[in-house]
N, CA, C and O atoms as CSV, one atom per row, in Angstrom:
chain,resi,resn,atom,element,x,y,z
A,1,MET,N,N,-28.708,4.597,-15.411
A,1,MET,CA,C,-28.203,3.458,-14.528
A,1,MET,C,C,-27.170,2.482,-15.261
A,1,MET,O,O,-26.169,2.039,-14.699
A,2,LEU,N,N,-27.526,2.202,-16.570
A,2,LEU,CA,C,-26.604,1.512,-17.278
A,2,LEU,C,C,-25.336,2.055,-17.568
A,2,LEU,O,O,-24.300,1.390,-17.548
A,3,MET,N,N,-25.408,3.301,-17.849
A,3,MET,CA,C,-24.041,4.070,-18.086
A,3,MET,C,C,-23.198,4.004,-16.782
A,3,MET,O,O,-21.983,3.823,-16.875
A,4,SER,N,N,-23.747,4.132,-15.671
A,4,SER,CA,C,-23.081,4.054,-14.423
A,4,SER,C,C,-22.400,2.684,-14.190
A,4,SER,O,O,-21.256,2.645,-13.737
A,5,LEU,N,N,-23.086,1.562,-14.494
A,5,LEU,CA,C,-22.670,0.259,-14.496
A,5,LEU,C,C,-21.480,0.055,-15.443
A,5,LEU,O,O,-20.486,-0.547,-15.036
A,6,CYS,N,N,-21.541,0.491,-16.578
A,6,CYS,CA,C,-20.556,0.426,-17.446
A,6,CYS,C,C,-19.265,1.166,-17.162
A,6,CYS,O,O,-18.176,0.748,-17.557
A,7,ASN,N,N,-19.406,2.170,-16.532
A,7,ASN,CA,C,-18.222,3.121,-16.179
A,7,ASN,C,C,-17.617,2.317,-14.766
A,7,ASN,O,O,-16.425,2.309,-14.458
A,8,GLN,N,N,-18.498,1.782,-14.142
A,8,GLN,CA,C,-17.837,1.102,-12.904
A,8,GLN,C,C,-16.926,-0.266,-13.405
A,8,GLN,O,O,-15.970,-0.695,-12.758
A,9,THR,N,N,-17.353,-0.783,-14.520
A,9,THR,CA,C,-16.572,-1.804,-15.073
A,9,THR,C,C,-15.413,-1.306,-15.570
A,9,THR,O,O,-14.383,-1.913,-15.276
A,10,GLU,N,N,-15.334,-0.264,-16.309
A,10,GLU,CA,C,-14.100,0.356,-16.805
A,10,GLU,C,C,-13.035,0.883,-15.658
A,10,GLU,O,O,-11.823,1.021,-15.820
A,11,ASP,N,N,-13.788,1.138,-14.468
A,11,ASP,CA,C,-12.881,1.739,-13.459
A,11,ASP,C,C,-12.089,0.741,-12.600
A,11,ASP,O,O,-11.282,1.028,-11.716
A,12,LEU,N,N,-12.456,-0.468,-13.008
A,12,LEU,CA,C,-11.660,-1.601,-12.142
A,12,LEU,C,C,-10.325,-1.747,-12.644
A,12,LEU,O,O,-9.909,-2.787,-13.154
A,13,VAL,N,N,-9.515,-0.474,-12.464
A,13,VAL,CA,C,-8.135,-0.637,-13.056
A,13,VAL,C,C,-7.160,-1.556,-12.146
A,13,VAL,O,O,-6.078,-1.915,-12.609
A,14,PHE,N,N,-7.533,-1.901,-10.942
A,14,PHE,CA,C,-6.660,-2.839,-10.103
A,14,PHE,C,C,-7.144,-4.148,-10.138
A,14,PHE,O,O,-6.636,-4.935,-9.339
A,15,SER,N,N,-8.084,-4.583,-10.949
A,15,SER,CA,C,-8.563,-5.959,-10.994
A,15,SER,C,C,-7.427,-6.990,-10.901
A,15,SER,O,O,-6.540,-7.048,-11.752
A,16,GLY,N,N,-7.496,-7.858,-9.759
A,16,GLY,CA,C,-6.581,-8.881,-9.621
A,16,GLY,C,C,-5.290,-8.369,-8.848
A,16,GLY,O,O,-4.448,-9.210,-8.532
A,17,LEU,N,N,-5.107,-7.135,-8.552
A,17,LEU,CA,C,-4.170,-6.714,-7.751
A,17,LEU,C,C,-4.204,-7.046,-6.298
A,17,LEU,O,O,-5.260,-6.803,-5.715
A,18,ARG,N,N,-3.208,-7.569,-5.611
A,18,ARG,CA,C,-3.293,-7.819,-4.193
A,18,ARG,C,C,-2.557,-6.794,-3.525
A,18,ARG,O,O,-1.372,-6.593,-3.790
A,19,VAL,N,N,-3.235,-6.082,-2.607
A,19,VAL,CA,C,-2.842,-4.937,-1.865
A,19,VAL,C,C,-2.858,-5.044,-0.433
A,19,VAL,O,O,-3.906,-5.415,0.095
A,20,LEU,N,N,-1.814,-4.764,0.308
A,20,LEU,CA,C,-1.676,-4.849,1.832
A,20,LEU,C,C,-1.756,-3.350,2.234
A,20,LEU,O,O,-0.891,-2.605,1.773
A,21,VAL,N,N,-2.646,-2.875,2.992
A,21,VAL,CA,C,-2.688,-1.568,3.559
A,21,VAL,C,C,-2.395,-1.815,5.085
A,21,VAL,O,O,-3.039,-2.624,5.752
A,22,VAL,N,N,-1.378,-1.056,5.574
A,22,VAL,CA,C,-0.940,-1.119,6.923
A,22,VAL,C,C,-1.031,0.338,7.456
A,22,VAL,O,O,-0.272,1.193,6.999
A,23,ASP,N,N,-1.998,0.655,8.467
A,23,ASP,CA,C,-2.189,1.803,9.166
A,23,ASP,C,C,-2.871,1.420,10.472
A,23,ASP,O,O,-3.846,0.670,10.521
A,24,ASN,N,N,-2.259,2.017,11.584
A,24,ASN,CA,C,-3.055,1.842,12.829
A,24,ASN,C,C,-4.235,2.764,13.112
A,24,ASN,O,O,-4.974,2.574,14.079
A,25,ASN,N,N,-4.412,3.849,12.178
A,25,ASN,CA,C,-5.612,4.544,12.342
A,25,ASN,C,C,-6.739,3.973,11.492
A,25,ASN,O,O,-6.682,3.837,10.269
A,26,LEU,N,N,-7.707,3.673,12.225
A,26,LEU,CA,C,-8.919,2.877,11.629
A,26,LEU,C,C,-9.568,3.638,10.424
A,26,LEU,O,O,-10.009,3.007,9.464
A,27,ASP,N,N,-9.615,4.864,10.483
A,27,ASP,CA,C,-10.353,5.725,9.352
A,27,ASP,C,C,-9.400,5.623,8.194
A,27,ASP,O,O,-9.843,5.297,7.092
A,28,SER,N,N,-8.140,5.874,8.360
A,28,SER,CA,C,-7.173,5.970,7.207
A,28,SER,C,C,-7.232,4.664,6.455
A,28,SER,O,O,-7.423,4.615,5.240
A,29,ARG,N,N,-7.048,3.520,7.290
A,29,ARG,CA,C,-6.926,2.252,6.801
A,29,ARG,C,C,-8.165,1.850,6.018
A,29,ARG,O,O,-8.056,1.342,4.902
A,30,GLU,N,N,-9.426,2.089,6.633
A,30,GLU,CA,C,-10.732,1.771,5.927
A,30,GLU,C,C,-10.776,2.554,4.702
A,30,GLU,O,O,-11.129,2.018,3.651
A,31,LEU,N,N,-10.454,3.748,4.753
A,31,LEU,CA,C,-10.719,4.621,3.428
A,31,LEU,C,C,-9.763,4.192,2.304
A,31,LEU,O,O,-10.118,4.093,1.129
A,32,LEU,N,N,-8.629,3.966,2.717
A,32,LEU,CA,C,-7.663,3.580,1.596
A,32,LEU,C,C,-8.047,2.231,1.018
A,32,LEU,O,O,-7.963,2.005,-0.189
A,33,ALA,N,N,-8.458,1.367,1.878
A,33,ALA,CA,C,-8.870,-0.033,1.599
A,33,ALA,C,C,-10.257,-0.025,0.573
A,33,ALA,O,O,-10.438,-0.744,-0.409
A,34,PHE,N,N,-11.140,0.992,1.113
A,34,PHE,CA,C,-12.271,1.045,0.160
A,34,PHE,C,C,-12.079,1.625,-1.154
A,34,PHE,O,O,-12.658,1.192,-2.151
A,35,VAL,N,N,-11.262,2.611,-1.165
A,35,VAL,CA,C,-11.002,3.092,-2.488
A,35,VAL,C,C,-10.292,2.231,-3.476
A,35,VAL,O,O,-10.525,2.224,-4.685
A,36,LEU,N,N,-9.371,1.477,-2.834
A,36,LEU,CA,C,-8.767,0.428,-3.786
A,36,LEU,C,C,-9.554,-0.674,-4.271
A,36,LEU,O,O,-9.493,-1.109,-5.421
A,37,GLU,N,N,-10.465,-1.210,-3.142
A,37,GLU,CA,C,-11.401,-2.166,-3.579
A,37,GLU,C,C,-12.466,-1.729,-4.648
A,37,GLU,O,O,-12.884,-2.527,-5.487
A,38,GLN,N,N,-12.867,-0.479,-4.582
A,38,GLN,CA,C,-13.662,0.103,-5.559
A,38,GLN,C,C,-13.256,0.043,-6.836
A,38,GLN,O,O,-14.065,0.063,-7.764
A,39,GLN,N,N,-11.733,-0.049,-7.041
A,39,GLN,CA,C,-11.172,-0.156,-8.254
A,39,GLN,C,C,-10.634,-1.445,-8.597
A,39,GLN,O,O,-9.764,-1.601,-9.453
A,40,GLY,N,N,-11.239,-2.505,-7.820
A,40,GLY,CA,C,-10.986,-3.853,-8.295
A,40,GLY,C,C,-9.818,-4.616,-7.577
A,40,GLY,O,O,-9.556,-5.787,-7.853
A,41,ALA,N,N,-9.208,-3.968,-6.743
A,41,ALA,CA,C,-7.994,-4.585,-5.911
A,41,ALA,C,C,-8.615,-5.435,-4.795
A,41,ALA,O,O,-9.703,-5.183,-4.278
A,42,GLU,N,N,-7.799,-6.492,-4.464
A,42,GLU,CA,C,-8.057,-7.376,-3.315
A,42,GLU,C,C,-7.286,-6.897,-2.282
A,42,GLU,O,O,-6.062,-6.843,-2.403
A,43,VAL,N,N,-7.942,-6.485,-1.115
A,43,VAL,CA,C,-7.207,-5.757,-0.243
A,43,VAL,C,C,-7.270,-6.512,1.219
A,43,VAL,O,O,-8.316,-6.953,1.695
A,44,ALA,N,N,-6.062,-6.584,1.814
A,44,ALA,CA,C,-5.853,-7.017,3.124
A,44,ALA,C,C,-5.375,-5.895,3.990
A,44,ALA,O,O,-4.560,-5.109,3.505
A,45,THR,N,N,-5.813,-5.726,5.278
A,45,THR,CA,C,-5.339,-4.737,5.969
A,45,THR,C,C,-4.657,-5.285,7.262
A,45,THR,O,O,-4.908,-6.393,7.736
A,46,ALA,N,N,-3.820,-4.444,7.751
A,46,ALA,CA,C,-3.176,-4.705,9.120
A,46,ALA,C,C,-2.925,-3.400,9.941
A,46,ALA,O,O,-2.777,-2.321,9.367
A,47,THR,N,N,-2.883,-3.518,11.185
A,47,THR,CA,C,-2.596,-2.357,12.062
A,47,THR,C,C,-1.172,-2.396,12.628
A,47,THR,O,O,-0.785,-1.422,13.272
A,48,CYS,N,N,-0.408,-3.390,12.449
A,48,CYS,CA,C,1.104,-3.354,13.033
A,48,CYS,C,C,1.953,-4.115,12.182
A,48,CYS,O,O,1.545,-4.818,11.257
A,49,VAL,N,N,3.128,-3.963,12.508
A,49,VAL,CA,C,4.206,-4.783,11.721
A,49,VAL,C,C,4.013,-6.324,11.646
A,49,VAL,O,O,3.950,-6.972,10.602
A,50,ASP,N,N,3.928,-6.830,12.963
A,50,ASP,CA,C,3.742,-8.259,13.087
A,50,ASP,C,C,2.493,-8.646,12.337
A,50,ASP,O,O,2.605,-9.538,11.496
A,51,GLU,N,N,1.371,-8.111,12.528
A,51,GLU,CA,C,0.175,-8.530,11.567
A,51,GLU,C,C,0.486,-8.437,10.205
A,51,GLU,O,O,0.144,-9.322,9.422
A,52,ALA,N,N,1.177,-7.326,9.815
A,52,ALA,CA,C,1.571,-7.143,8.332
A,52,ALA,C,C,2.404,-8.287,7.689
A,52,ALA,O,O,2.181,-8.742,6.567
A,53,ILE,N,N,3.266,-8.647,8.425
A,53,ILE,CA,C,4.378,-9.761,8.193
A,53,ILE,C,C,3.523,-10.981,7.986
A,53,ILE,O,O,3.588,-11.570,6.907
A,54,ALA,N,N,2.727,-11.402,8.941
A,54,ALA,CA,C,1.944,-12.614,8.761
A,54,ALA,C,C,1.038,-12.540,7.421
A,54,ALA,O,O,1.036,-13.517,6.672
A,55,ILE,N,N,0.381,-11.564,7.153
A,55,ILE,CA,C,-0.173,-11.333,5.841
A,55,ILE,C,C,0.725,-11.506,4.684
A,55,ILE,O,O,0.366,-12.190,3.726
A,56,VAL,N,N,1.867,-10.927,4.722
A,56,VAL,CA,C,2.804,-10.950,3.598
A,56,VAL,C,C,3.194,-12.329,3.487
A,56,VAL,O,O,3.325,-12.794,2.355
A,57,LYS,N,N,3.402,-13.065,4.512
A,57,LYS,CA,C,3.807,-14.492,4.453
A,57,LYS,C,C,2.690,-15.376,3.738
A,57,LYS,O,O,3.055,-16.139,2.843
A,58,GLN,N,N,1.580,-15.320,4.030
A,58,GLN,CA,C,0.256,-16.058,3.842
A,58,GLN,C,C,-0.183,-15.517,2.404
A,58,GLN,O,O,-0.337,-16.360,1.520
A,59,GLN,N,N,-0.381,-14.260,2.128
A,59,GLN,CA,C,-1.144,-13.962,1.029
A,59,GLN,C,C,-0.193,-13.403,-0.087
A,59,GLN,O,O,-0.735,-13.188,-1.172
A,60,LYS,N,N,1.022,-13.162,0.014
A,60,LYS,CA,C,2.002,-12.598,-0.923
A,60,LYS,C,C,1.485,-11.398,-1.707
A,60,LYS,O,O,1.313,-11.494,-2.922
A,61,PRO,N,N,1.236,-10.285,-1.055
A,61,PRO,CA,C,0.586,-9.100,-1.827
A,61,PRO,C,C,1.459,-8.591,-2.962
A,61,PRO,O,O,2.676,-8.755,-2.882
A,62,ASP,N,N,0.933,-8.002,-3.986
A,62,ASP,CA,C,1.749,-7.438,-5.102
A,62,ASP,C,C,2.222,-6.207,-4.636
A,62,ASP,O,O,3.290,-5.828,-5.115
A,63,ILE,N,N,1.592,-5.403,-3.698
A,63,ILE,CA,C,2.070,-4.159,-3.351
A,63,ILE,C,C,1.595,-3.753,-1.923
A,63,ILE,O,O,0.472,-4.033,-1.504
A,64,LEU,N,N,2.470,-3.120,-1.257
A,64,LEU,CA,C,2.281,-2.804,0.258
A,64,LEU,C,C,2.191,-1.152,0.366
A,64,LEU,O,O,3.105,-0.407,0.010
A,65,LEU,N,N,1.100,-0.773,0.844
A,65,LEU,CA,C,0.969,0.679,1.249
A,65,LEU,C,C,0.902,0.811,2.804
A,65,LEU,O,O,-0.085,0.427,3.432
A,66,SER,N,N,2.065,1.405,3.434
A,66,SER,CA,C,2.257,1.421,4.739
A,66,SER,C,C,2.471,2.745,5.339
A,66,SER,O,O,3.325,3.465,4.821
A,67,GLU,N,N,1.768,3.196,6.432
A,67,GLU,CA,C,2.052,4.299,7.199
A,67,GLU,C,C,3.335,4.038,7.911
A,67,GLU,O,O,3.620,2.909,8.310
A,68,ILE,N,N,4.211,5.204,8.095
A,68,ILE,CA,C,5.639,5.039,8.718
A,68,ILE,C,C,5.374,4.971,10.262
A,68,ILE,O,O,5.976,4.132,10.932
A,69,ALA,N,N,4.477,5.845,10.842
A,69,ALA,CA,C,4.201,5.921,12.378
A,69,ALA,C,C,3.312,4.802,12.684
A,69,ALA,O,O,2.090,4.925,12.601
A,70,LEU,N,N,3.961,3.566,13.083
A,70,LEU,CA,C,3.160,2.604,13.492
A,70,LEU,C,C,3.432,2.233,14.864
A,70,LEU,O,O,4.529,2.623,15.264
A,71,PRO,N,N,2.699,1.557,15.726
A,71,PRO,CA,C,2.905,1.289,17.133
A,71,PRO,C,C,4.139,0.213,17.204
A,71,PRO,O,O,4.250,-0.650,16.333
A,72,GLU,N,N,4.988,0.311,18.214
A,72,GLU,CA,C,5.905,-0.675,18.525
A,72,GLU,C,C,7.131,-0.627,17.451
A,72,GLU,O,O,8.208,-0.095,17.720
A,73,LYS,N,N,6.840,-1.238,16.216
A,73,LYS,CA,C,7.790,-1.152,15.179
A,73,LYS,C,C,7.305,-0.204,14.084
A,73,LYS,O,O,6.123,-0.337,13.768
A,74,ASP,N,N,7.924,0.608,13.536
A,74,ASP,CA,C,7.684,1.590,12.429
A,74,ASP,C,C,7.472,1.042,11.030
A,74,ASP,O,O,7.705,-0.153,10.848
A,75,GLY,N,N,7.075,1.758,10.076
A,75,GLY,CA,C,6.929,1.336,8.655
A,75,GLY,C,C,8.320,1.063,8.100
A,75,GLY,O,O,8.442,0.247,7.186
A,76,TYR,N,N,9.352,1.686,8.590
A,76,TYR,CA,C,10.723,1.385,8.010
A,76,TYR,C,C,11.130,-0.028,8.548
A,76,TYR,O,O,11.781,-0.727,7.771
A,77,ALA,N,N,10.859,-0.477,9.646
A,77,ALA,CA,C,11.047,-1.929,10.147
A,77,ALA,C,C,10.314,-2.768,9.182
A,77,ALA,O,O,10.847,-3.740,8.645
A,78,LEU,N,N,9.005,-2.379,8.936
A,78,LEU,CA,C,8.210,-3.132,8.138
A,78,LEU,C,C,8.870,-3.431,6.747
A,78,LEU,O,O,9.202,-4.557,6.377
A,79,VAL,N,N,9.001,-2.402,6.106
A,79,VAL,CA,C,9.709,-2.570,4.799
A,79,VAL,C,C,10.906,-3.268,4.773
A,79,VAL,O,O,11.212,-3.988,3.822
A,80,HIS,N,N,11.666,-3.093,5.835
A,80,HIS,CA,C,13.059,-3.993,5.939
A,80,HIS,C,C,12.697,-5.490,6.109
A,80,HIS,O,O,13.381,-6.306,5.490
A,81,GLN,N,N,11.773,-5.883,6.823
A,81,GLN,CA,C,11.318,-7.239,7.060
A,81,GLN,C,C,10.808,-7.667,5.626
A,81,GLN,O,O,11.274,-8.680,5.104
A,82,VAL,N,N,9.980,-7.001,5.071
A,82,VAL,CA,C,9.392,-7.291,3.730
A,82,VAL,C,C,10.459,-7.591,2.600
A,82,VAL,O,O,10.346,-8.454,1.729
A,83,ARG,N,N,11.563,-6.680,2.784
A,83,ARG,CA,C,12.646,-6.846,1.805
A,83,ARG,C,C,13.425,-8.186,2.119
A,83,ARG,O,O,13.848,-8.884,1.197
A,84,ASP,N,N,13.604,-8.531,3.468
A,84,ASP,CA,C,14.279,-9.735,3.900
A,84,ASP,C,C,13.524,-10.979,3.434
A,84,ASP,O,O,14.095,-11.991,3.027
A,85,LEU,N,N,12.211,-10.834,3.521
A,85,LEU,CA,C,11.365,-12.086,2.950
A,85,LEU,C,C,11.427,-12.044,1.478
A,85,LEU,O,O,11.195,-13.079,0.853
A,86,ALA,N,N,11.717,-10.949,0.862
A,86,ALA,CA,C,11.864,-11.054,-0.633
A,86,ALA,C,C,12.519,-12.041,-1.354
A,86,ALA,O,O,12.110,-12.303,-2.485
A,87,GLU,N,N,13.503,-12.655,-0.867
A,87,GLU,CA,C,14.458,-13.562,-1.376
A,87,GLU,C,C,13.525,-14.845,-1.594
A,87,GLU,O,O,13.750,-15.636,-2.510
A,88,GLN,N,N,12.489,-14.997,-0.720
A,88,GLN,CA,C,11.727,-16.395,-0.723
A,88,GLN,C,C,10.464,-16.076,-1.697
A,88,GLN,O,O,9.708,-16.997,-2.009
A,89,GLN,N,N,10.252,-14.760,-2.167
A,89,GLN,CA,C,9.254,-14.551,-3.212
A,89,GLN,C,C,9.712,-14.699,-4.552
A,89,GLN,O,O,10.883,-14.422,-4.813
A,90,PRO,N,N,8.852,-15.142,-5.521
A,90,PRO,CA,C,9.110,-15.102,-6.952
A,90,PRO,C,C,9.262,-13.688,-7.583
A,90,PRO,O,O,10.008,-13.443,-8.531
A,91,SER,N,N,8.490,-12.815,-6.965
A,91,SER,CA,C,8.638,-11.357,-7.496
A,91,SER,C,C,8.573,-10.458,-6.211
A,91,SER,O,O,7.920,-10.817,-5.231
A,92,PRO,N,N,9.298,-9.230,-6.246
A,92,PRO,CA,C,9.363,-8.340,-5.122
A,92,PRO,C,C,7.998,-7.607,-4.988
A,92,PRO,O,O,7.315,-7.244,-5.946
A,93,ILE,N,N,7.676,-7.428,-3.614
A,93,ILE,CA,C,6.540,-6.577,-3.269
A,93,ILE,C,C,6.822,-5.218,-3.490
A,93,ILE,O,O,7.844,-4.748,-2.991
A,94,LEU,N,N,5.968,-4.421,-4.254
A,94,LEU,CA,C,6.210,-3.015,-4.405
A,94,LEU,C,C,5.794,-2.363,-3.152
A,94,LEU,O,O,4.864,-2.914,-2.564
A,95,ALA,N,N,6.340,-1.204,-2.577
A,95,ALA,CA,C,6.061,-0.660,-1.340
A,95,ALA,C,C,5.957,0.909,-1.499
A,95,ALA,O,O,6.845,1.550,-2.061
A,96,ILE,N,N,4.873,1.462,-0.995
A,96,ILE,CA,C,4.770,2.886,-0.969
A,96,ILE,C,C,4.450,3.297,0.561
A,96,ILE,O,O,3.657,2.682,1.274
A,97,ALA,N,N,5.098,4.292,0.905
A,97,ALA,CA,C,4.814,4.819,2.300
A,97,ALA,C,C,3.714,5.770,2.114
A,97,ALA,O,O,3.707,6.588,1.195
A,98,THR,N,N,2.765,5.657,3.008
A,98,THR,CA,C,1.664,6.609,3.063
A,98,THR,C,C,1.769,7.216,4.411
A,98,THR,O,O,1.669,6.527,5.426
A,99,THR,N,N,1.967,8.474,4.437
A,99,THR,CA,C,2.349,8.962,5.779
A,99,THR,C,C,2.125,10.472,5.897
A,99,THR,O,O,2.175,11.155,4.874
A,100,GLY,N,N,1.878,11.036,7.104
A,100,GLY,CA,C,1.740,12.536,7.324
A,100,GLY,C,C,3.121,13.171,7.326
A,100,GLY,O,O,3.249,14.395,7.332
A,101,ARG,N,N,4.250,12.258,7.322
A,101,ARG,CA,C,5.686,12.890,7.293
A,101,ARG,C,C,5.945,13.134,5.949
A,101,ARG,O,O,6.361,12.261,5.187
A,102,ALA,N,N,5.700,14.372,5.601
A,102,ALA,CA,C,5.819,14.835,4.310
A,102,ALA,C,C,7.270,15.606,3.871
A,102,ALA,O,O,7.493,15.889,2.694
A,103,GLY,N,N,7.991,15.834,4.696
A,103,GLY,CA,C,9.159,16.494,4.503
A,103,GLY,C,C,10.262,15.838,3.515
A,103,GLY,O,O,10.224,14.618,3.363
A,104,LEU,N,N,11.187,16.558,2.876
A,104,LEU,CA,C,12.077,16.090,2.065
A,104,LEU,C,C,12.934,14.903,2.678
A,104,LEU,O,O,13.187,13.862,2.072
A,105,ASP,N,N,13.339,15.204,3.953
A,105,ASP,CA,C,14.052,14.163,4.757
A,105,ASP,C,C,13.294,12.971,4.790
A,105,ASP,O,O,13.822,11.880,4.580
A,106,ASP,N,N,12.060,13.107,5.045
A,106,ASP,CA,C,11.166,11.925,5.396
A,106,ASP,C,C,10.985,11.145,4.015
A,106,ASP,O,O,10.934,9.916,3.977
A,107,ARG,N,N,10.899,11.897,2.971
A,107,ARG,CA,C,11.021,11.038,1.644
A,107,ARG,C,C,12.255,10.287,1.404
A,107,ARG,O,O,12.247,9.138,0.963
A,108,LEU,N,N,13.371,10.974,1.712
A,108,LEU,CA,C,14.597,10.263,1.446
A,108,LEU,C,C,14.602,9.119,2.308
A,108,LEU,O,O,15.023,8.081,1.798
A,109,LEU,N,N,14.209,9.076,3.558
A,109,LEU,CA,C,14.396,8.140,4.522
A,109,LEU,C,C,13.437,6.878,4.187
A,109,LEU,O,O,13.729,5.719,4.480
A,110,SER,N,N,12.304,7.257,3.561
A,110,SER,CA,C,11.533,6.216,3.021
A,110,SER,C,C,12.052,5.383,2.003
A,110,SER,O,O,11.953,4.158,2.079
A,111,LEU,N,N,12.715,6.082,0.851
A,111,LEU,CA,C,13.349,5.558,-0.129
A,111,LEU,C,C,14.440,4.745,0.017
A,111,LEU,O,O,14.590,3.753,-0.696
A,112,GLN,N,N,15.388,5.137,1.059
A,112,GLN,CA,C,16.495,4.565,1.591
A,112,GLN,C,C,16.157,3.289,2.278
A,112,GLN,O,O,16.895,2.305,2.237
A,113,ALA,N,N,14.876,3.336,2.991
A,113,ALA,CA,C,14.615,2.131,3.889
A,113,ALA,C,C,13.968,0.933,2.910
A,113,ALA,O,O,13.853,-0.223,3.315
A,114,GLY,N,N,13.608,1.311,1.721
A,114,GLY,CA,C,13.106,0.244,0.815
A,114,GLY,C,C,11.783,0.494,0.210
A,114,GLY,O,O,11.206,-0.386,-0.428
A,115,PHE,N,N,11.246,1.766,0.407
A,115,PHE,CA,C,10.045,1.902,-0.203
A,115,PHE,C,C,10.280,2.516,-1.546
A,115,PHE,O,O,11.272,3.239,-1.641
A,116,GLN,N,N,9.469,2.333,-2.677
A,116,GLN,CA,C,9.680,2.829,-3.984
A,116,GLN,C,C,9.089,4.106,-4.077
A,116,GLN,O,O,9.456,4.856,-4.982
A,117,ALA,N,N,8.111,4.507,-3.165
A,117,ALA,CA,C,7.479,5.827,-3.408
A,117,ALA,C,C,7.037,6.314,-2.029
A,117,ALA,O,O,6.927,5.571,-1.054
A,118,HIS,N,N,6.800,7.592,-2.030
A,118,HIS,CA,C,6.371,8.159,-0.715
A,118,HIS,C,C,5.122,9.122,-0.933
A,118,HIS,O,O,5.238,10.117,-1.649
A,119,VAL,N,N,4.105,8.852,-0.396
A,119,VAL,CA,C,2.919,9.611,-0.467
A,119,VAL,C,C,2.522,10.292,0.642
A,119,VAL,O,O,2.338,9.655,1.680
A,120,ALA,N,N,2.328,11.675,0.609
A,120,ALA,CA,C,1.937,12.302,1.896
A,120,ALA,C,C,0.367,12.364,2.218
A,120,ALA,O,O,-0.405,12.543,1.277
A,121,LYS,N,N,-0.034,12.248,3.279
A,121,LYS,CA,C,-1.320,12.370,3.646
A,121,LYS,C,C,-1.691,13.902,3.875
A,121,LYS,O,O,-0.807,14.675,4.244
A,122,PRO,N,N,-3.017,14.351,3.653
A,122,PRO,CA,C,-3.939,13.549,3.182
A,122,PRO,C,C,-3.785,12.956,1.621
A,122,PRO,O,O,-3.387,13.631,0.671
A,123,ILE,N,N,-4.108,11.825,1.572
A,123,ILE,CA,C,-3.727,11.204,0.273
A,123,ILE,C,C,-4.635,11.667,-0.989
A,123,ILE,O,O,-5.855,11.499,-0.985
A,124,ASP,N,N,-4.016,12.197,-1.948
A,124,ASP,CA,C,-4.781,12.404,-3.223
A,124,ASP,C,C,-5.044,11.117,-3.922
A,124,ASP,O,O,-4.069,10.593,-4.460
A,125,PHE,N,N,-6.122,10.558,-4.002
A,125,PHE,CA,C,-6.541,9.175,-4.595
A,125,PHE,C,C,-6.212,9.036,-6.049
A,125,PHE,O,O,-5.624,8.049,-6.491
A,126,ASP,N,N,-6.578,9.977,-6.734
A,126,ASP,CA,C,-6.127,10.071,-8.107
A,126,ASP,C,C,-4.692,10.012,-8.493
A,126,ASP,O,O,-4.272,9.356,-9.446
A,127,ALA,N,N,-3.985,10.720,-7.714
A,127,ALA,CA,C,-2.443,10.656,-7.777
A,127,ALA,C,C,-1.949,9.108,-7.450
A,127,ALA,O,O,-1.146,8.495,-8.155
A,128,LEU,N,N,-2.543,8.617,-6.317
A,128,LEU,CA,C,-2.112,7.347,-5.975
A,128,LEU,C,C,-2.452,6.403,-6.909
A,128,LEU,O,O,-1.654,5.506,-7.179
A,129,THR,N,N,-3.662,6.488,-7.508
A,129,THR,CA,C,-4.046,5.549,-8.492
A,129,THR,C,C,-2.997,5.587,-9.691
A,129,THR,O,O,-2.487,4.556,-10.128
A,130,ALA,N,N,-2.733,6.776,-10.155
A,130,ALA,CA,C,-1.677,6.856,-11.100
A,130,ALA,C,C,-0.507,6.312,-10.776
A,130,ALA,O,O,0.057,5.609,-11.614
A,131,LEU,N,N,0.009,6.505,-9.658
A,131,LEU,CA,C,1.308,6.073,-9.070
A,131,LEU,C,C,1.451,4.379,-9.092
A,131,LEU,O,O,2.437,3.763,-9.497
A,132,VAL,N,N,0.254,3.818,-8.570
A,132,VAL,CA,C,0.224,2.560,-8.531
A,132,VAL,C,C,0.080,1.735,-10.016
A,132,VAL,O,O,0.651,0.675,-10.272
A,133,LEU,N,N,-0.670,2.358,-10.772
A,133,LEU,CA,C,-0.728,1.945,-12.104
A,133,LEU,C,C,0.805,2.024,-12.798
A,133,LEU,O,O,1.280,1.069,-13.412
A,134,GLU,N,N,1.363,3.039,-12.650
A,134,GLU,CA,C,2.770,3.231,-13.147
A,134,GLU,C,C,3.646,2.236,-12.457
A,134,GLU,O,O,4.420,1.614,-13.185
A,135,MET,N,N,3.654,2.005,-11.293
A,135,MET,CA,C,4.565,1.029,-10.722
A,135,MET,C,C,4.276,-0.505,-10.993
A,135,MET,O,O,5.136,-1.378,-10.868
A,136,THR,N,N,2.956,-0.734,-11.381
A,136,THR,CA,C,2.638,-2.261,-11.590
A,136,THR,C,C,2.682,-2.596,-13.132
A,136,THR,O,O,2.351,-3.727,-13.487
A,137,ARG,N,N,3.081,-1.649,-14.069
A,137,ARG,CA,C,2.946,-1.998,-15.358
A,137,ARG,C,C,4.379,-2.575,-15.751
A,137,ARG,O,O,4.586,-2.988,-16.892
């Protein structure tokens, strides 16, 4: 038991990191939030662009993980709005597209829209952890 408690402390690799997860799929959103919280991140969630922008303005997350296929406005619109708000922020919000759209064209569109990375679903959480660590260093 003590060994598992020690390992849990060492595994809090995202301690203090504020993350916003945006996905209209409840299971995807909750699973991603759970995994990040288990690693010490402070996670807020949203189901649409307008909800996400309100959270960005209020909580100023360090990193955004967003699905591209969102209702009404898509993830591209979200990252454009986040980038427009960046002028008012002391440091830019890092953004990762988390999406089922995994083709090369989809990756290029994500990067052109303002995401720094594109992660295809189903998400490999070890790879995502490594990516977030690399981006936040």
